[in-house]
Backbone as CSV, one residue per row, in Angstrom:
resi,resn,N_x,N_y,N_z,CA_x,CA_y,CA_z,C_x,C_y,C_z
1,LEU,77.581,-15.164,0.078,78.438,-16.051,0.842,79.582,-16.577,-0.035
2,LYS,79.252,-16.929,-1.285,80.272,-17.463,-2.190,81.400,-16.458,-2.400
3,ASP,81.060,-15.172,-2.587,82.080,-14.136,-2.770,82.945,-13.984,-1.529
4,SER,82.337,-14.068,-0.355,83.089,-13.939,0.897,84.075,-15.092,1.067
5,VAL,83.634,-16.298,0.778,84.512,-17.465,0.889,85.651,-17.355,-0.118
6,ASN,85.338,-16.935,-1.341,86.366,-16.767,-2.368,87.420,-15.762,-1.914
7,GLU,86.986,-14.665,-1.302,87.942,-13.658,-0.833,88.776,-14.188,0.330
8,LEU,88.158,-14.871,1.268,88.897,-15.413,2.410,89.935,-16.446,1.971
9,LEU,89.621,-17.201,0.946,90.546,-18.223,0.451,91.497,-17.682,-0.606
10,GLU,91.469,-16.362,-0.809,92.291,-15.714,-1.832,92.079,-16.390,-3.182
11,GLY,90.819,-16.557,-3.540,90.460,-17.194,-4.804,90.707,-16.290,-5.992
12,ALA,90.621,-16.874,-7.164,90.830,-16.135,-8.411,89.644,-15.215,-8.669
13,PRO,89.905,-14.055,-9.269,88.802,-13.170,-9.639,87.954,-13.837,-10.723
14,VAL,86.641,-13.834,-10.534,85.760,-14.543,-11.459,85.671,-13.856,-12.821
15,SER,85.980,-12.580,-12.880,85.821,-11.832,-14.130,87.022,-11.955,-15.068
16,LEU,88.084,-12.600,-14.643,89.298,-12.672,-15.450,89.302,-13.926,-16.324
17,ASP,89.431,-13.728,-17.624,89.501,-14.825,-18.591,90.980,-15.096,-18.889
18,ILE,91.525,-16.149,-18.289,92.950,-16.466,-18.416,93.324,-16.759,-19.871
19,ALA,92.490,-17.499,-20.578,92.789,-17.820,-21.977,92.885,-16.544,-22.812
20,GLU,91.992,-15.596,-22.563,92.028,-14.325,-23.300,93.268,-13.515,-22.926
21,LEU,93.648,-13.507,-21.652,94.860,-12.810,-21.215,96.070,-13.358,-21.974
22,LYS,96.185,-14.677,-22.064,97.315,-15.299,-22.757,97.325,-14.940,-24.243
23,ARG,96.156,-15.006,-24.887,96.065,-14.649,-26.314,96.454,-13.196,-26.546
24,ARG,95.937,-12.297,-25.710,96.204,-10.868,-25.888,97.675,-10.539,-25.677
25,MET,98.296,-11.146,-24.662,99.717,-10.873,-24.431,100.554,-11.318,-25.621
26,CYS,100.264,-12.491,-26.170,101.025,-12.989,-27.331,100.782,-12.115,-28.558
27,ARG,99.592,-11.580,-28.689,99.250,-10.761,-29.842,99.775,-9.328,-29.709
28,GLU,99.751,-8.771,-28.509,100.030,-7.347,-28.320,101.463,-7.027,-27.898
29,ILE,102.209,-8.016,-27.427,103.616,-7.798,-27.080,104.438,-8.661,-28.037
30,PRO,105.075,-8.045,-29.033,105.733,-8.803,-30.107,106.772,-9.820,-29.633
31,GLU,107.466,-9.545,-28.546,108.521,-10.448,-28.069,107.978,-11.679,-27.346
32,VAL,106.696,-11.689,-27.010,106.105,-12.803,-26.259,105.664,-13.895,-27.226
33,ARG,106.230,-15.079,-27.045,105.888,-16.233,-27.881,104.795,-17.068,-27.224
34,ASN,104.872,-17.229,-25.897,103.938,-18.112,-25.199,103.791,-17.647,-23.755
35,VAL,102.595,-17.807,-23.211,102.320,-17.516,-21.801,101.678,-18.772,-21.219
36,HIS,102.198,-19.245,-20.090,101.662,-20.453,-19.474,101.851,-20.399,-17.960
37,HIS,101.328,-21.398,-17.291,101.387,-21.478,-15.819,100.913,-20.171,-15.187
38,VAL,99.756,-19.703,-15.618,99.188,-18.461,-15.091,98.404,-18.793,-13.827
39,HIS,98.726,-18.099,-12.755,98.024,-18.255,-11.480,97.607,-16.868,-11.013
40,VAL,96.323,-16.706,-10.711,95.795,-15.412,-10.281,94.968,-15.633,-9.026
41,TRP,95.136,-14.742,-8.056,94.330,-14.782,-6.850,94.158,-13.363,-6.359
42,MET,93.243,-13.192,-5.428,92.964,-11.868,-4.877,93.548,-11.768,-3.474
43,VAL,94.172,-10.638,-3.192,94.612,-10.297,-1.841,93.894,-8.994,-1.522
44,GLY,92.877,-9.101,-0.689,92.011,-7.948,-0.476,91.269,-7.669,-1.773
45,GLU,91.404,-6.462,-2.271,90.759,-6.102,-3.537,91.744,-6.046,-4.700
46,LYS,92.980,-6.458,-4.466,94.025,-6.399,-5.500,94.280,-7.782,-6.093
47,PRO,94.300,-7.867,-7.429,94.682,-9.138,-8.040,96.197,-9.327,-7.987
48,VAL,96.615,-10.551,-7.752,98.029,-10.919,-7.742,98.189,-12.023,-8.784
49,MET,99.292,-11.961,-9.546,99.460,-12.901,-10.643,100.903,-13.376,-10.731
50,THR,101.062,-14.656,-11.015,102.357,-15.193,-11.427,102.126,-15.892,-12.758
51,LEU,103.141,-15.859,-13.615,103.026,-16.516,-14.908,104.399,-16.731,-15.496
52,HIS,104.482,-17.654,-16.417,105.719,-17.902,-17.166,105.515,-17.343,-18.562
53,VAL,106.526,-16.638,-19.051,106.463,-16.048,-20.384,107.660,-16.544,-21.184
54,GLN,107.389,-17.153,-22.320,108.445,-17.566,-23.246,108.580,-16.449,-24.279
55,VAL,109.812,-15.983,-24.481,110.032,-14.838,-25.363,110.875,-15.223,-26.576
56,ILE,110.795,-14.379,-27.584,111.563,-14.561,-28.809,112.859,-13.768,-28.675
57,PRO,114.021,-14.418,-28.680,115.282,-13.682,-28.564,115.603,-12.960,-29.869
58,PRO,116.485,-12.011,-29.881,117.154,-11.416,-28.719,116.256,-10.346,-28.096
59,HIS,116.489,-10.060,-26.846,115.694,-9.046,-26.157,116.450,-8.544,-24.931
60,ASP,116.048,-7.395,-24.478,116.572,-6.807,-23.248,115.645,-7.265,-22.120
61,HIS,116.128,-8.169,-21.274,115.293,-8.754,-20.223,114.626,-7.701,-19.352
62,ASP,115.387,-6.724,-18.878,114.835,-5.718,-17.973,113.759,-4.882,-18.652
63,ALA,114.013,-4.457,-19.877,113.034,-3.643,-20.602,111.772,-4.451,-20.890
64,LEU,111.937,-5.712,-21.251,110.777,-6.551,-21.543,109.974,-6.826,-20.280
65,LEU,110.639,-7.071,-19.172,109.939,-7.264,-17.903,109.135,-6.022,-17.549
66,ASP,109.726,-4.848,-17.697,109.000,-3.597,-17.453,107.791,-3.480,-18.369
67,GLN,107.967,-3.819,-19.639,106.874,-3.727,-20.606,105.725,-4.666,-20.218
68,ILE,106.053,-5.889,-19.823,105.027,-6.859,-19.426,104.316,-6.398,-18.163
69,GLN,105.063,-5.907,-17.180,104.446,-5.424,-15.942,103.501,-4.262,-16.222
70,HIS,103.926,-3.316,-17.046,103.062,-2.184,-17.376,101.825,-2.646,-18.150
71,TYR,102.001,-3.573,-19.051,100.868,-4.108,-19.809,99.835,-4.717,-18.853
72,LEU,100.299,-5.554,-17.930,99.379,-6.205,-16.994,98.696,-5.192,-16.085
73,MET,99.431,-4.214,-15.595,98.821,-3.191,-14.737,97.794,-2.366,-15.506
74,ASP,98.109,-2.018,-16.749,97.192,-1.207,-17.554,95.918,-1.959,-17.917
75,HIS,96.013,-3.257,-18.138,94.867,-4.011,-18.636,94.139,-4.845,-17.581
76,TYR,94.795,-5.161,-16.468,94.201,-6.123,-15.539,94.202,-5.691,-14.081
77,GLN,94.484,-4.443,-13.791,94.469,-4.021,-12.383,93.168,-3.372,-12.054
């Protein structure tokens, strides 16, 4: 019942460790200085995420956004 209610309310996936996600992103993507305001919920069986990323300049915004999106899809989808 708890899993059903969590899915109906688009709750966060229980298996995702937000603190670990933030640590790994800062460690594995050199341009990322800080990750905060992370919000994760489920839509059906797919996780959806919003987050703020503070980066170390200079950087190519589009390339870095692509890199972050690919990182998240590879590690958390």
